[in-house]
VEXDREN-2710 file (C-alpha; in Angstrom, 1 decimal):
% VEXDREN-2710
k/r/px/py/pz
1/MET/13.9/-18.4/6.4
2/SER/17.5/-18.5/7.6
3/ALA/18.2/-18.4/11.3
4/SER/20.2/-15.1/10.8
5/LEU/17.3/-13.4/8.9
6/GLN/14.8/-14.7/11.3
7/ALA/16.8/-13.1/14.2
8/ALA/17.2/-9.8/12.2
9/VAL/13.4/-9.7/11.6
10/ALA/12.6/-10.5/15.2
11/ALA/14.9/-7.9/16.5
12/ASP/13.5/-5.2/14.2
13/THR/11.3/-2.4/15.5
14/TYR/8.9/-1.5/12.8
15/GLU/8.1/2.0/11.8
16/ALA/4.4/3.1/12.0
17/ALA/4.3/3.6/8.1
18/VAL/5.3/-0.1/7.5
19/PRO/3.4/-2.5/9.7
20/PRO/5.1/-5.8/10.8
21/PRO/4.4/-8.9/8.7
22/ALA/1.0/-10.4/9.5
23/SER/2.2/-14.0/9.2
24/ALA/5.1/-16.2/8.5
25/SER/4.2/-16.4/4.8
26/GLU/4.9/-12.7/4.5
27/LEU/8.5/-13.2/5.8
28/LEU/11.3/-14.6/3.9
29/SER/11.0/-17.7/1.9
30/LYS/13.3/-19.3/-0.7
31/ASP/11.2/-17.5/-3.2
32/GLY/12.0/-14.0/-1.9
33/VAL/10.7/-11.3/0.5
34/THR/8.0/-8.7/0.1
35/PRO/8.9/-5.1/-0.6
36/GLN/7.8/-4.0/2.8
37/LEU/10.1/-6.6/4.6
38/ALA/12.9/-5.7/2.2
39/TRP/12.5/-2.1/3.2
40/GLN/12.4/-2.9/6.9
41/LEU/15.6/-5.0/6.7
42/PHE/17.4/-2.5/4.4
43/SER/16.4/0.7/6.3
44/SER/17.5/-0.9/9.6
45/GLY/20.9/-1.8/8.2
46/LYS/20.2/-5.6/8.4
47/ALA/20.4/-6.2/4.6
48/VAL/22.0/-4.7/1.5
49/LEU/19.6/-3.8/-1.2
50/VAL/21.1/-4.4/-4.8
51/ASP/19.2/-3.0/-7.8
52/VAL/19.9/-5.5/-10.7
53/ARG/18.1/-3.4/-13.4
54/THR/20.0/-1.6/-16.1
55/ALA/21.5/1.9/-15.6
56/GLU/18.9/3.2/-18.0
57/GLU/16.0/1.8/-16.0
58/ARG/17.4/3.4/-12.8
59/ALA/17.9/6.7/-14.6
60/PHE/14.6/6.9/-16.3
61/VAL/12.3/5.1/-13.9
62/GLY/13.8/5.8/-10.5
63/TYR/15.6/3.8/-7.8
64/VAL/15.8/3.2/-4.0
65/PRO/18.2/5.8/-2.4
66/ASP/21.5/4.2/-1.1
67/SER/20.9/1.0/-3.0
68/ILE/23.8/-0.5/-4.8
69/HIS/23.7/-1.1/-8.5
70/VAL/24.9/-4.3/-10.2
71/ALA/23.3/-4.9/-13.5
72/TRP/22.1/-8.5/-14.1
73/ALA/21.7/-7.5/-17.9
74/THR/22.7/-4.5/-20.0
75/GLY/21.6/-2.6/-23.0
76/THR/18.2/-2.5/-24.7
77/SER/18.5/-6.2/-25.6
78/LEU/19.1/-7.1/-22.0
79/THR/22.4/-9.0/-22.6
80/ARG/23.3/-11.0/-19.5
81/ASN/26.2/-9.4/-17.6
82/PRO/28.8/-12.3/-17.5
83/ARG/30.6/-10.4/-14.5
84/PHE/27.5/-10.1/-12.4
85/VAL/28.5/-12.6/-9.6
86/ARG/32.1/-11.1/-9.4
87/GLU/30.7/-7.5/-9.3
88/LEU/28.2/-8.5/-6.7
89/GLU/30.8/-10.0/-4.5
90/ALA/33.1/-7.0/-5.0
91/LYS/30.3/-4.6/-3.9
92/THR/28.7/-6.6/-1.1
93/GLY/30.8/-9.5/-0.1
94/LYS/29.3/-12.9/0.4
95/ASP/28.6/-12.8/4.1
96/LYS/25.8/-10.2/4.2
97/THR/22.1/-10.5/3.7
98/ILE/21.5/-9.3/0.2
99/LEU/18.2/-8.4/-1.3
100/LEU/18.0/-8.1/-5.1
101/LEU/15.5/-5.9/-6.8
102/CYS/14.5/-5.5/-10.5
103/ARG/11.4/-4.1/-12.4
104/SER/9.0/-7.0/-11.6
105/GLY/10.9/-9.7/-9.6
106/LYS/11.8/-11.9/-12.5
107/ARG/15.3/-10.9/-13.4
108/SER/16.2/-10.5/-9.6
109/ALA/15.0/-14.1/-9.1
110/LEU/17.4/-15.3/-11.8
111/ALA/20.2/-13.1/-10.3
112/ALA/19.5/-14.6/-6.8
113/GLU/19.7/-18.1/-8.2
114/ALA/23.0/-17.5/-9.9
115/ALA/24.5/-15.8/-6.7
116/GLN/23.3/-18.9/-4.6
117/LYS/25.0/-21.2/-7.0
118/ALA/28.2/-19.1/-6.7
119/GLY/28.2/-19.5/-2.9
120/PHE/26.1/-16.6/-1.6
121/THR/24.1/-18.0/1.2
122/GLN/21.9/-15.0/2.3
123/VAL/20.8/-13.7/-1.1
124/PHE/17.1/-13.2/-1.9
125/ASN/14.8/-11.8/-4.5
126/VAL/12.5/-8.9/-3.7
127/LEU/9.1/-10.1/-4.9
128/GLU/7.0/-7.8/-7.2
129/GLY/10.1/-5.7/-8.1
130/PHE/10.3/-2.0/-8.3
131/GLU/7.4/-1.4/-10.7
132/GLY/5.3/-4.6/-10.3
133/GLU/3.5/-6.8/-12.8
134/LEU/1.6/-5.6/-15.9
135/ASP/-2.1/-5.2/-15.4
136/GLU/-4.9/-5.9/-17.9
137/GLN/-4.1/-2.4/-19.6
138/GLN/-0.4/-3.4/-19.9
139/HIS/0.6/-0.9/-17.1
140/ARG/2.8/-1.4/-14.2
141/GLY/2.5/-0.1/-10.6
142/GLY/-1.2/-0.3/-10.2
143/SER/-1.5/-3.3/-7.9
144/ASP/2.0/-4.2/-6.7
145/GLY/5.7/-3.3/-6.6
146/TRP/8.0/-1.2/-4.5
147/ARG/6.6/2.1/-5.7
148/TYR/2.9/0.9/-5.3
149/HIS/3.6/0.1/-1.7
150/GLN/4.8/3.8/-1.3
151/LEU/8.3/2.8/-0.2
152/PRO/11.1/5.3/-0.6
153/TRP/12.4/6.0/-4.0
154/VAL/13.7/8.8/-6.1
155/GLN/13.7/9.9/-9.8
156/ALA/17.1/10.7/-11.4
END
């Protein structure tokens, strides 16, 4: 975990509905942050939350209020957005702590990697994503994800 993010987490007062992380492994790693920690950082103003899903996903599935939208890929074929890094920088700058959220945490991991290569130093994937992984019945949201953890979101 970066020193600046450690300081942000250490200084945070946690809401009763979202308990503090139980261990260091629940905090930030190079692999990403848990949805609960992402919400703590975002809601306290210590991080910017960027939704990298398509506009259609946000409209039909829902989104986190006040999150910024920069699509990693577009359309039904999920064509990679060649302007992603430029759009991200234009909307957030490179000096903020940026948390990237997608459906399951896979596209946002790729987006975080691309942003890091472009010089963003405090950009991280939100693990589990908005909807979580598919379960054995091919459904999402039953065991993980932003919505599963009952974090704030709205339907368009």
